[in-house]
C-alpha positions in Angstrom: -36.3 11.0 223.9 -33.1 9.3 225.0 -29.8 10.5 223.5 -26.4 9.0 224.2 -23.1 10.5 223.2 -19.5 10.0 224.2 -17.4 12.6 226.0 -16.3 15.3 223.7 -19.0 14.7 221.1 -21.2 17.6 222.1 -24.1 15.6 223.7 -24.8 18.6 226.0 -24.9 21.0 223.0 -27.2 18.7 221.1 -29.6 18.6 224.1 -29.6 22.4 224.4 -30.4 22.7 220.7 -33.4 20.4 221.1 -34.5 22.4 224.2 -34.2 25.7 222.2 -36.2 24.3 219.3 -38.9 23.0 221.6 -39.2 26.3 223.4 -39.3 28.3 220.2 -42.2 26.2 219.1 -44.1 26.7 222.4 -43.4 23.3 223.8 -42.4 22.4 227.4 -39.1 20.5 227.7 -37.5 18.9 230.7 -34.1 17.2 230.6 -31.8 15.2 232.9 -28.5 13.5 232.2 -26.3 10.8 233.6 -22.6 11.5 233.0 -20.3 8.8 231.4 -17.3 7.3 233.1 -14.7 9.6 231.5 -13.8 11.7 228.5 -14.1 9.5 225.3 -14.6 6.3 227.3 -18.1 6.5 228.7 -21.3 7.7 227.1 -23.4 10.4 228.7 -27.1 9.6 228.5 -29.6 12.5 228.2 -33.3 12.1 228.8 -35.8 14.6 227.4 -39.6 14.8 227.8 -41.4 17.3 225.6 -45.0 18.4 225.8 -47.0 21.0 223.8 -48.0 24.1 225.9 -51.3 24.3 224.0 -52.4 21.1 225.6 -51.4 22.2 229.1 -54.1 24.8 229.5 -55.5 24.1 232.9 -52.4 22.8 234.7 -48.8 21.9 234.1 -48.1 18.3 233.1 -46.0 16.0 235.3 -42.8 15.2 233.5 -40.6 12.3 234.6 -36.9 12.6 235.5 -35.9 9.2 234.1 -36.8 7.1 231.1 -39.1 4.1 231.3 -38.7 0.9 229.3 -41.2 0.7 226.4 -42.1 4.4 226.7 -39.4 6.0 224.4 -40.4 7.6 221.2 -37.0 8.6 220.0 -33.6 7.0 220.8 -30.5 8.7 219.2 -26.9 7.6 219.7 -23.6 8.8 218.4 -22.2 5.2 217.8 -23.7 1.9 216.9 -22.6 0.0 220.0 -24.4 2.6 222.1 -27.6 1.8 220.1 -27.1 -1.8 221.1 -26.9 -0.8 224.7 -30.1 1.2 224.4 -31.8 -1.9 223.0 -30.4 -3.9 225.9 -31.8 -1.5 228.4 -35.3 -1.6 226.9 -35.2 1.9 225.5 -36.1 0.7 222.0 -39.5 -0.9 221.2 -41.0 -2.2 218.0 -44.3 -0.4 218.4 -43.1 3.2 218.9 -39.4 3.9 218.9 -37.6 5.6 216.1 -33.9 4.7 216.5 -31.3 7.1 215.0 -27.6 6.1 215.2 -24.3 6.6 213.5 -23.1 3.3 212.0 -19.4 3.8 212.8 -17.6 2.1 215.8 -15.7 3.6 218.7 -14.1 0.7 220.5 -14.7 0.5 224.2 -12.2 -0.2 226.9 -13.4 -3.8 227.3 -12.9 -4.4 223.5 -9.5 -2.9 223.4 -8.2 -4.7 226.5 -9.5 -8.1 225.5 -6.7 -10.6 225.1 -8.3 -12.0 221.9 -10.7 -10.4 219.6 -13.3 -8.7 221.9 -14.7 -6.4 219.3 -18.4 -6.2 218.8 -19.6 -6.9 215.2 -21.3 -3.7 213.9 -23.3 -5.7 211.3 -24.9 -7.7 214.0 -25.8 -4.6 215.9 -27.4 -3.1 212.8 -29.4 -6.2 212.2 -30.5 -6.1 215.9 -31.6 -2.5 215.6 -33.7 -3.2 212.5 -35.4 -6.0 214.3 -36.3 -4.1 217.5 -37.0 -0.5 216.3 -40.1 0.7 214.7 -37.9 2.8 212.4 -34.2 2.8 212.1 -32.1 5.7 210.6 -28.4 5.0 210.4 -25.3 6.1 208.4 -21.7 7.0 209.2 -22.3 10.3 211.1 -18.6 10.6 212.2 -17.4 10.6 208.6 -20.0 13.3 207.7 -18.9 15.4 210.8 -15.2 15.2 209.8 -16.0 16.1 206.2 -17.6 19.4 207.4 -15.0 19.9 210.2 -17.8 19.7 212.8 -18.7 17.6 215.8 -21.1 14.7 215.5 -23.8 16.5 217.6 -24.7 18.7 214.6 -25.0 15.6 212.4 -27.2 13.9 215.0 -29.5 17.0 215.0 -29.8 16.9 211.2 -30.9 13.3 211.4 -33.4 14.1 214.1 -34.9 17.0 212.1 -35.1 14.8 209.0 -36.9 12.0 210.8 -40.0 14.2 211.3 -40.8 12.5 214.7 -40.9 15.9 216.3 -43.3 18.4 214.8 -40.8 21.1 214.2 -39.7 22.5 210.9 -36.1 22.5 209.6 -35.8 26.3 210.0 -36.3 26.0 213.8 -33.3 23.8 214.1 -31.2 26.1 212.0 -32.2 29.1 214.2 -31.2 27.2 217.3 -27.7 26.5 215.8 -27.2 30.2 214.9 -28.4 31.5 218.2 -26.1 29.2 220.1 -23.1 31.0 218.5 -21.0 27.8 218.6 -19.1 27.1 215.3 -22.1 28.2 213.4 -20.8 27.8 209.9 -19.4 24.3 210.3 -22.3 23.1 212.4 -24.9 24.4 209.9 -23.0 22.8 207.1 -22.9 19.4 208.9 -26.6 19.8 209.9 -27.8 20.4 206.4 -25.6 17.6 204.9 -27.0 15.2 207.5 -30.6 16.3 206.9 -30.2 15.6 203.2 -28.5 12.2 203.9 -31.3 11.1 206.2 -33.9 12.2 203.7 -32.2 10.3 200.8 -33.6 6.8 199.8 -31.5 3.8 200.6 -28.9 2.9 198.1 -29.8 0.2 195.6 -27.3 -2.4 194.4 -27.8 -2.6 190.7 -25.7 -5.6 190.0 -23.6 -8.2 191.8 -21.2 -10.7 190.4 -20.6 -13.5 193.0 -17.7 -14.8 190.9 -15.9 -11.5 190.9 -12.7 -11.5 193.0 -10.7 -8.7 194.5 -7.8 -7.5 192.3 -4.5 -9.2 192.9 -2.1 -7.1 195.0 0.7 -5.5 193.1 3.9 -4.4 194.9 4.6 -0.7 194.5 7.9 0.5 193.0 10.7 0.4 195.5 12.8 3.5 196.0 16.1 1.8 196.8 18.0 -1.2 195.5 17.6 -2.9 198.9 13.8 -2.4 198.7 13.7 -3.9 195.2 15.5 -7.0 196.4 13.1 -7.4 199.3 10.1 -7.1 197.1 11.6 -9.5 194.5 12.1 -12.0 197.3 8.6 -11.6 198.6 7.1 -12.1 195.1 8.4 -15.7 195.1 5.7 -16.6 197.6 2.0 -17.4 196.8 0.2 -14.3 195.4 -2.3 -14.5 198.3 0.6 -13.7 200.7 1.9 -10.7 198.8 -0.1 -8.0 200.5 0.7 -9.4 203.9 4.4 -9.6 203.1 4.5 -6.1 201.8 3.1 -4.7 205.0 5.4 -6.9 207.1 8.5 -5.6 205.1 7.4 -2.0 205.5 6.9 -2.4 209.2 10.2 -4.2 209.8 12.2 -1.7 207.8 10.5 1.1 209.8 11.2 -0.7 213.0 14.9 -1.4 212.3 16.4 -1.5 208.8 16.5 -3.4 205.5 18.7 -6.2 206.9 16.0 -6.8 209.6 13.4 -7.4 206.9 15.8 -9.7 205.0 16.2 -11.7 208.2 12.4 -12.0 208.4 12.1 -13.4 204.9 15.0 -15.8 205.5 13.3 -17.2 208.5 10.1 -17.5 206.6 11.8 -19.4 203.7 12.4 -22.4 206.0 8.8 -22.4 207.1 7.2 -22.1 203.6 8.6 -25.6 202.7 6.3 -27.1 205.4 3.0 -26.5 203.6 3.6 -29.5 201.3 1.9 -27.9 198.3 -1.2 -26.9 200.4 -2.9 -24.2 198.3 -3.9 -22.4 201.5 -0.3 -22.1 202.7 -1.8 -21.9 206.2 1.4 -22.5 208.2 3.3 -19.9 206.1 0.4 -17.4 206.4 0.2 -17.6 210.2 4.0 -17.5 210.7 4.3 -14.6 208.2 1.8 -12.5 210.1 2.8 -13.2 213.7 6.6 -13.4 213.1 6.5 -9.8 211.8 4.6 -8.6 214.8 6.8 -10.5 217.2 10.0 -9.1 215.6 8.6 -5.6 216.1 8.3 -6.0 219.9 7.7 -2.7 221.7 10.8 -1.9 223.6 11.7 1.6 224.9 13.4 2.8 221.6 10.3 1.7 219.7 7.9 3.6 222.1 10.1 6.7 221.8 10.2 6.4 218.0 6.4 6.3 217.8 5.9 9.2 220.2 8.3 11.6 218.4 6.8 11.2 214.9 5.4 14.3 213.1 2.3 12.3 212.1 1.5 11.7 215.8 1.7 15.4 216.6 -0.6 16.1 213.6 -3.0 13.4 214.9 -3.2 15.0 218.3 -3.8 18.4 216.9 -6.6 17.1 214.7 -8.2 15.2 217.6 -8.3 18.3 219.8 -9.2 20.5 216.8 -6.3 22.9 217.4 -5.8 25.7 215.0 -2.5 25.9 213.0 -1.0 28.7 215.2 -2.5 27.4 218.5 -0.2 26.0 221.1 -1.0 22.6 222.6 0.5 20.9 225.6 1.2 17.2 225.7 1.8 15.0 228.7 2.8 11.4 228.3 2.4 8.7 231.0 5.3 6.3 231.3 5.7 3.4 233.8 8.8 1.4 232.8 10.0 -1.6 234.7 13.6 -2.5 235.4 13.3 -5.4 233.0 12.3 -3.1 230.2 15.2 -0.7 230.9 17.6 -3.6 231.0 16.2 -5.0 227.7 17.6 -2.0 225.8 21.1 -2.3 227.4 24.0 -4.5 226.2 23.7 -8.1 227.2 26.6 -8.0 229.7 25.5 -4.9 231.6 21.8 -5.9 231.6 22.6 -9.3 233.0 24.8 -7.8 235.7 22.0 -5.5 236.8 19.3 -8.3 236.8 21.6 -10.7 238.7 22.6 -8.2 241.4 20.1 -7.4 244.1 21.9 -4.1 244.9 22.0 -2.9 241.3 18.5 -4.0 240.6 17.2 -2.1 243.6 19.1 1.0 242.7 17.6 1.1 239.1 14.2 0.2 240.5 14.4 3.2 242.8 14.1 5.5 239.7 11.2 3.5 238.2 7.5 3.9 238.7 4.8 6.1 237.1 6.0 9.3 235.4 4.1 12.1 233.7 6.4 13.8 231.3 5.7 16.9 229.2 6.9 15.8 225.8 6.0 19.2 224.2 9.1 20.6 225.8 12.4 20.7 223.9 14.4 18.9 226.6 12.0 15.9 226.9 11.4 15.7 223.2 15.1 15.6 222.6 15.5 12.8 225.2 12.8 10.7 223.4 14.5 11.4 220.1 17.8 10.1 221.6 16.1 7.0 222.9 14.5 6.4 219.5 18.0 6.5 217.9 19.1 3.7 220.3 17.4 1.2 218.0 20.7 1.3 216.0 22.2 -0.8 218.8 19.2 -3.0 219.3 20.9 -6.2 218.0 23.4 -6.0 220.8 20.7 -5.6 223.5 19.5 -8.2 226.0 15.9 -7.8 224.8 16.9 -8.7 221.2 18.7 -11.8 222.4 15.7 -12.9 224.4 13.1 -12.3 221.7 15.2 -14.0 219.0 15.8 -17.0 221.2 12.1 -17.4 221.9 11.2 -16.9 218.2 13.8 -19.6 217.3 12.2 -22.0 219.7 8.7 -21.4 218.3 9.8 -21.8 214.7 11.7 -25.0 215.4 8.7 -26.4 217.3 6.5 -25.6 214.2 9.0 -27.5 212.0 9.2 -30.5 214.3 5.5 -30.8 214.7 4.8 -30.3 210.9 6.7 -33.6 210.2 4.2 -35.4 212.4 0.9 -33.5 212.1 0.2 -30.7 209.6 -3.0 -29.6 211.3 -1.3 -29.3 214.7 1.5 -27.4 213.1 -1.0 -24.9 211.7 -2.5 -24.4 215.2 1.0 -24.0 216.7 1.8 -21.4 214.1 -1.5 -19.6 214.9 -0.4 -19.5 218.6 1.9 -16.6 217.6 -1.2 -14.6 218.2 -0.6 -15.0 221.9 2.4 -12.7 221.9 1.2 -9.1 222.5 1.2 -6.2 224.8 4.0 -4.9 227.0 4.9 -5.0 230.7 3.2 -7.7 232.7 0.9 -8.7 229.8 3.9 -9.3 227.5 5.6 -11.3 230.2 2.5 -13.5 230.8 1.8 -14.1 227.1 5.5 -14.9 226.4 5.5 -17.4 229.3 2.3 -19.0 227.9 3.9 -19.4 224.5 7.1 -20.8 226.0 5.1 -23.5 227.9 3.2 -24.5 224.7 6.5 -24.8 222.8 8.1 -26.7 225.7 5.3 -29.2 225.4 6.5 -30.0 221.9 10.1 -30.0 222.9 9.4 -32.5 225.7 7.9 -34.9 223.2 10.8 -34.5 220.8 13.3 -35.1 223.6 11.7 -38.5 224.3 11.9 -39.4 220.6 8.2 -39.5 220.3 7.6 -41.9 223.2 5.0 -39.3 224.5 2.0 -38.3 222.4 2.3 -35.3 220.2 -0.2 -32.6 221.1 -3.2 -32.6 218.6 -4.6 -29.6 216.8 -7.6 -29.7 219.1 -5.4 -29.6 222.2 -3.4 -26.6 220.9 -6.7 -24.8 220.1 -7.9 -25.4 223.7 -4.6 -24.1 225.1 -4.8 -21.0 223.0 -8.4 -20.3 223.9 -7.6 -20.8 227.6 -4.8 -18.3 227.3 -7.3 -15.7 226.1 -9.8 -16.6 228.8 -8.4 -14.1 231.3 -5.3 -12.3 232.5 -5.2 -14.2 235.8 -3.6 -17.2 233.8 -5.8 -19.7 235.8 -7.6 -21.2 232.8 -4.4 -21.6 230.9 -2.6 -23.4 233.7 -5.6 -25.7 234.3 -5.7 -26.6 230.5 -2.0 -27.2 230.5 -2.2 -29.5 233.5 -4.9 -31.6 231.9 -2.9 -32.0 228.7 0.5 -32.6 230.2 
């Protein structure tokens, strides 16, 4: 048997339970493990070989220390992408392997750090597992574990017991859980729920109406007159945009204030006229989404605002499973650059620092990586003060820079729409480039500026140069997502210039 679990999910406890069950039933069991990269980022792989003592009468069997491809009876994983990796490694075979896996996703570092959409499609992984496994047992084990305030290892054990691949009765597993004396009540509860879930027949869809559509989004009741006015303004747009605009307004008000959300809708009004009656309102849809995200750029006040929220503290307590009266300690890692510090300062002061080698060097002396204990009163108070600095954001250098770049992008969309609607749609979709912070933010902003400059250069020559086509803009956008070294983007830009 091969088992894979992420750090903190109780993979070691799960393995010990299986060993205890095997020994209680007079079976030999040998296990080895290969630790993952780090807590919650790399899966630890456990390999177990089990053999009945009754068949080892004359001599002890020789048990292997590592799994062999095509020789695995049971593969069990705590997350569906790990099941895919087990298939890739050859630890799942059609003729003999029962594959047990949770169907939920825990996104890996490579998925999170991808400049575009690097996420793995869970539905494709499930289809792959059904194709390559002799038998495939899967459901959302993480949800079940959370419902019973347990760890996913107990849910995995319940699925294993219900699969009947090992010749041990349910009571043996329950005894192992009790004798381990580890959160017995919650683990037993999760184990039994998982056992019943794995035994239940697959759900049957009784009816399906392909014509049925999702219910139209309805704006909730606003609590202030300003909020009512914003929602009324947003309702003037196509109904298909209402939900997007609602979330944009909520985000912008939270980020700054009601006036900031009104500013967003005013900018969007000039763009909505460009769709020329197109029922898909593609230009407006792209701009509405990426303009809201761009306007909520992550400066120091925003980071401080997010880190001092009560909900974040509750989330941390829930993740580490701290009791109500239990004290937890929180350390935050910061690495601000001089440019990010100056972005929150008034334009005049920030420009003076950036343009002076002496002042720049002095501020840079205090920069670099910092590990700060934000569970202390003094540091939490400092972050709270920084969060309140957002009141002065409109007078900061960062605000001036971002609004200038946004203005250039929107103007380029307007100019291009008068010549090529499809190209304007792709330019609006280029708003997806703007993301991240620090060096990533600087690089993606520069890429967007160069794309916009391409349109401005054509406009400055009164159209004597060719306007970039939709296909060219798609190639530039894809090249920008090709890697953080910027090489592919610069090569694509050189070809099209």
